[in-house]
C-alpha positions, 0 to 999 in steps of 0.5 A: 108332313106326308111322311108323318101322316103315312107313319101314323096311318101305317102304325094304326093299321099295324096295331089293328092287325097285330094279334098280340093279345088275341084269345087263345085257341082251344084244341080238344085232344082227348075225351074219355067217359068212365065205364058206366058213362057217368063222368067224363074227363077232357084234355085240351091244348090252349095256344099261347100268345105274346103274354102266355105260354101254351098249356094243356088242361084237363077237366072233369064233368058229367057225361051228360054235360050241359053249358049251365054247369062249369067243368071242374079244372083238374090239371093245368100244365104249361111250358114254352114248348109244350106238346100234346104228348107231354101230358096223358091220362087214362082211367085206371078203374071206376074211380081213379084216373092216372095223369102222366106228365113230363117232369119239366112242365110248370104245373099250375093246378093239380087236384088229388080228388074231384069236388063237384062230381058224384061219385068222386074221381081220384087222380094219381099223378105220375112224372115221366 
């Protein structure tokens, strides 16, 4: 009987402390505004958990971004072993961003042009 109580209490403690479905941790990797300070592009790394692989995500928003407007998701890539160097972006000119990424990444979203920003941003993708 004591062993059964011990196992039940031990199991409850283990499950309570096990971080199987925790919220992923977001780490900001790079943020660049355009030349006129109108639009901003941000790249973050999102940690994985037991059910999700880590990912790198790129968002576009206005430079004077406020929390009332959701940033526009431009690019999402994932892999079991993704690293920050596997994805990069840079402004090519006023309205174009070059996004480079490793060829074996799993791409979940890849926009060609922004829809919520004015003036719009065009995205060119290069596989390395």
